[in-house]
N, C-alpha and C positions, 0 to 999 in steps of 0.2 A: 421302805418296805422290807419287812423280815417275816417271811412266811414259808412254811414247808408244803403249801398247796399252791401251785402256780399253773398258769396256762402254758407257758413256754420255758423250757430249760435249754440254755445255750452252753455247750461245753467247749471251752477254749475262748481266749480273749484276743484273737487275731482278726485279720481282715474279714474272714468269712462270717464269724459270729456277730461281730459288731455291725456289719452291713445288714445281715438278716434282722438283727434287733432293731435297727433304725427303720428299715422298711416296714416291719410289723408295727412299730410305734406310730409311724406316720399314717398307716392304714387304720389302726385302732388304738388310740392312746390309752384305752381302758384295759388292754391286755396286761396281765401280770407276767413279768419276765424275770427270770433269775439267770445270770451269766456267771459261770464258775471258771476260774483260771488257776492252774496248779502253781504258777509262779507268783511273785509278790507284786507284779504289775502286769498290765496288758501289753500285748504286741512285743514280747521279748524273744519269741522264737522266730519262725520263718518270716513273719511279717516285719520284723525289725529292719530298719534301713540298711544296716550293714550286713544283714543275713540274706540279702537277695540283690539282684543286679539293678533293681529300680527301673527297669525298662518297662514303659507302657507298651506291652506287646500288641502291636497293631499289624504285624507281618510286613512292615516296611523294610526291615533289614535282616530279618532272621531267615537265612537260606533254608533251614530245615522245615519251614512251613510251606514250602513249595517242593514239588517232586518233578524229576526229569523223566519224560516218557521215552520209550525205546527209539522213537524217531527223532529225538533231540528237542522236541517241543516241551513246554513246561505246563504242568497242571497247577493252577492257582486256587482251586476250590477251597482247600483248607485255609489258605491265606485270606480269602474273601470272608469266610465265616468268622475267623479270629478277629479280623478288622471290624466287622459288624458288632461282634460281642464287646470289643473295647469301646466302641462308640456308645454302647448302652451305659457303661461305667461313666464315661464323660458326661452323659446327659444327667445322670443321677447326681454326680458331684456338682454339676452346674446348678441344678435345682437347689441343692443345699447351700451353695454360695449365694444364690439369688435370694433365698429366704433368710439369710443371715444366720444359718445354722452351722456353717463352716467358716473358718477364717479366710483371710486373703489367700487367693490361689497359690501365690509364691511360697506359702508356708508348707505346701504339700505337693505341688506339681510345677514343673518348669519346662519351657520349650528347649529341647536339645535335639538337633538334627539327627536323623537315623540314616546310617549309611551301611551298605554292604561293600566289602573290599576284597578282591581276589587277585591272585597272581598266577602265572602259568597259562599257556595257550588254551588248554582244555577248560580251565575254570573261567577264563575270560569269555570264551564262547558260550559257556553255560549262563553266565551272568547277563550277557547280551540278550540271550533268548528269554531269560527271566524278565528282564526289563521290557522287552517287546510285548510279552504276554500281559504283564501287570499294568503297564502304562496305558494299555488299550481299555482297561476297565476303569469306570469312573471313580472308584474308590482309591485308585492309585495313579490318577491322571497327572498328578504333579511330580511324579518320580522322574528324576533326572539321571542321565547315564553319561559317563565320560571315560575315555581312555587317554585323554590329554593330560600330560604330566603337570603343566602349569595349573590347570584346573584342580587336579588332585592335590597339588601343593597348597592351594587356597582352602580346599575342603578339610585337609588333615596335615597341617605343617609338620608335626612331629613324625608322623609315619613316613613322610616323603623325604626326610633329611637323609642325605648320603645313601640313597637307594640306587642300586645299579641301574644303568640306562638301557640295558639290553633285554630286560625282563618284561614280558607283556603284563600290563596292569589294567585294572578296570574297577570302577566303583559306581554305585547308585546312591542317590541322596533324596530324602524328603525332609523339607525344612521344618514341618510342624510335628516332628517326633517329640516324645516326652521322656523326662526323667521324673519318676514318681516316688515319693517317700511314703510307702504303704504303711509304715509304722506310724507316721504322723496322722495319716487318715484314720487308722484304727483308734489311736488315742483320742483324737477329736470326736469321733463317733461315740466312743465310750463315755466321754465327758457329757456329750449330748444326752445319751441314755441316762446317765446318773442324775441329770437335772430333771428327768421326767418322773411322773407319778407311777407307782406300781412297777418299779424296777429296782433290782438289787444286784450289785456286783460282789461276789464272794471270792476273795483272793486266797492263795495258799490252800486251795480246795481241789482235791483229787477224787475222781470217780473210782470207786472200788467195786461197785456192783450195779447192774441194771436188771430189772425184772418187770415184765409186763403182767399186770393183774387181769382178772377175769373181766373187769370193767373197761379194759383197753388202756387204762392209764399206766404210766411207768413209775415204779418205785425205784428211785436212784439213791444209792448209798454213797455218801461223801465222807472223805477224811479231811476235815477242815482244821488244819494246823494241829493235828493230833486228836481232834474231837470228832466223834461220829455224828453225822446229820443225815436223816432220810428225807428226801424230797419226793413229793407226789406231783407228777406233771402230765398234762394232757398230751404235750408234744415235746420231743427231745431232738435237738440237732447236735450232731457230733462234728464240730468244726475244729478239731484239735490238731490239725496238721498231721505229722507223722504218727501222733498218738491216736488218731481216729480209728486205725485198723484194730488195735487191741480192744478198744471200746466197742467197736462194731461186733467183734467176736463175743464179747461179754453179753451183748444184747440177745444173741442166739436167734435172731430172726433168720428165716429160711433164705432170704436174699443175700446173706453174708456167706453162704456156702461156697467153698472153693477159692475164696480170695486170700491172697498172701501179699507180702510186701518185700521189696528189694531196696534196702537203704543205700543211698549214695550221698556222701558228704561233699562239701565244696570248700575251696580255698581261693583267695584272691591275692594278687600282688597289688599293693596300694602305694600311691605316690601323692604326697601333699605339698611338694615343693612348689611355691608360688610361681617361680620362673618357668616351670614345666606345665603346671596346671593351666596357666593362662594361654598356653600355645595350643591347647587341645580343647575343642568344644563340640563334641559329637559322641554318639554311640556307634562304634564301627565294628560290625560283625563280619567274621570270616567264615570259612567252611570247616565243618567238624572233621577231626581225624577219623580214619576208617576204624570202625568198632566202638567209637565213642558214643555215649548217650547224648540225646539232643541238648540236655542241660549243660553239656560241656563244649558247646560251640564257642570258639575263642572270640573274645571281643575286648576292645579297648574303649572304656566308657568314661565320660564325664559323669560324676555323681555330685549331687547337691543335697546335703543332709544338714538340716537345721541351719541353713544359710551358708554352710562352708563347702567349698569345692574341693574335689579330689579326683584323681584318675585311678580307675580300677582296671586290671587286666586279669583275664581268666575266663571261666572258673577252671581250677584244677580239681579233678574229681578224686575221690578217695573212697575207701570202704571202711565202714564200722558197723557193728551189729546194733548200734543205737538207732532208734526211730526218731528221737528228738536230740537237739544239741545238748539239752540238759537231761537226757534220758539215761537208760541203763544199758549196759552191754548185754543184758539178758533179754532185751526187747525182741530181737529176731528169734532166738531159740523158743521163747515163750509163745510166739505167734504161730508156731507150727502145730497144725491140727491134723487129724485123720483125714478130713475132707479137703485139705489143701496141700498135703505133702506130695501128691503126684504132680500137680501143676508146678510146684516149686522145684522139684527135682528135674522135671522136664525143661523148665526155663534155664536151670543151671547147666544142663547138658547141651542145650541148643544155643547158648550165648557165650561160648568160650572166647570169642573176640572181645566181648565186653569185659570178661573176667581178666584176660591178659592186659587189656587197656587199664583197668583199675589198679592192677598190681604195678604196672609201669608208672602210673601216676603217683602211687604211694611211695615208690622208691626214689622219686626225684629229689635232688638237692636244690638249694636256693639258686645255684648257678644254672642248673637244668631248667628251672622255671624261667629264669631271666633269658636264657637262650631262646625259649619259646616266644617270650615277649619280643626279642630282637627280630623275629620274623615279621612282626608288625612294625616295631619301632627300632630300626637298626642301631641308633645311637644310645639305647637304654644302658644305664650303668647300674650294676647290681646294688650299689650302696644307696641308690635313690628310692629303692622299693622295699617294702616290708610285707611279710606274709600275714594275712588276716583270715580267720576261719568264719565261713558262712554257715547258714543253717543246714539242717538235714532235709533231704527229699526222699520220700519213700515211694518208689515207683510201683505201679500196680502189677500184681501177678494174678491172673484169673484163668479159669478153664477155657479152652478153645472148643471148637465144634467136636473134636475127637475125644474130649475129656482129658486131654493132656493139659499143657499150660502155655500161656503166652505172656510176654512182658509188654506192658503198655506204658507210654511216656506222657499220656495226657491226664486229664482230670475227669473223674467220674463220680456222680452222685448215686448212692445206694439208698433206696427208699423202701420202707416196709410196705407190705401190701395194703394195710389199712391207713397208711399215711401218717402214722403216729410217731415215726422215727425216721430220721434221715442222717446220712453220714457222707462226708466228702473225702474221697481218696485221690491220691496222685499229686502231680506237680505241674509242669508247664502246660498252658500259659498262666495257670494259677491266679494270683491276686489281680492281674490285669482284667480278667473277665469275671471278677467276683459278683458284680451286680447282676449280670446276665445269668450266672449260675444260681444265685439266690432267688431270682425271679422264677427260675425253673423249679426250685424247691417249693416256692409258694404255690405254683400251678399244680404241683403234684400232692401237696400236703394240706393246702387250704383252698381247694378248688371251689367248694360251696360258697365261701365268702368272697373269693376273688371273682367269681362269676356274677356277683351282685353289682348293682348299679353304683353303689357308693364306693366300693373298692376299685371298680373299673375306672371311675372318674379320677380318683386319687392317683392311680397308677399312671394314667395319661398325663397328669400334672407333673409327676416326678420324672417320668420317662416318656416324653412326647411320642416316641415311635412305638410305644407299647401296643401290641396287637397287630403290628405290621412288620413285614420283613425288610430289613435294610439291605439284605442280599438281593432281593428281587426288585425293591423300589429304590433305585439308586438316586432318583431325583430327591426323594425324602432324605436319603443319607446325606447328600450334599447340603441340603437346607439345614438339617440338624447340625452338621459339622460347622457350618458358618457360625451358628449360635454358640456352640460349645467352645470353639477356638477363641471367640471374643470374650465370653464370660470367664473362661479360665486363663485368659491373657496368654494364649499360645500362638497368636498370629505372628507370622514371620515379620 
């Protein structure tokens, strides 16, 4: 298909756009869809395997998804919601595997136990309270807790080597945690789309302008490898990662008013020495330093990318004015508008701890980073680890109730009042909850068709829990989980 008149324009070739494209094509194969990507292939930015942690975020190990109440109890509401959202992704991936539309699960997802690990009396007390609250909920009933050093040594041999015996330690563990290659998923979905009728992928294509006509359709100007192309689309989705904010601003929809972005870069220490890699098989998350953003929670991870194992430690945060890894240093300055300057200045003033943290991260040497690693893995040697650069994350800045600004670390969909355009901003939990997020886009932008019997039936086939709450219906959650763990070969 080569046409400048389409039903759907997907901007960005990562996890979000490819997922939305496959959902739409499954619901209506006759939709004409154009997906544009500014780079020379899909899934090269934040979705790429080495540009993210690859954690299937289900709130099993991420301490920042729970909060401590003033009385010492733990609030697990956010964790329960994230867990349910990830289960939606697992359902859709299971459907694609069962239909022969995705390859063998091992090519994109693997079982890697998820663990939380803390030291110090206060942190041990917190983790014990967290386990007590979470294991009482059916979604986390399989979570184990231990302070026993022999058990800890079995769960994480590298971490326990030559660790002092007088320090309080504790860990939790869930066996069916996952390591996900989101880049592989996006590439397979892109291939699936390219094999369908009425679909076109345009690479080296950058959006330079968006304008909505009187008929409600969008006139989108593209620079396609130096040649201008104007596309007329009924619906536009801006799923361009950090690049979504500038595009949202170009659209000039009223819902974009007041939004800004705060870019945070990431780095990893990577080890691929077989004798070390084979001694560690888990994603082990600790507690974030004071003032650090949630994306900087330290963790020592098993990664499996294209069949090869490695260990990652980090992430180490940094600051750059780029919104994309392949972006421009002018991205941040160009994003400043009259309607967002007050929220952005307010966030800068009220987040000095974060600013100081980022400055300290940028100034670290290789030895400094390895010293941080040694808090996890005491025997780590500097020469066994190399620094790798991850993708950019643009955290959301938006107006608060007073009209000033607040910094948000989640993911948010911005949708035009008429449903003709949607954009996804933010970071964590990001790709893990892509399917749930894209279903939300369908519900807001394709409501008339989604409420019809045909689309309803297809949605239930793709996501059996569709229309029901996995948060409220835990029996359904456990039934669904049994199926997805089996289909995706994630059973312990």
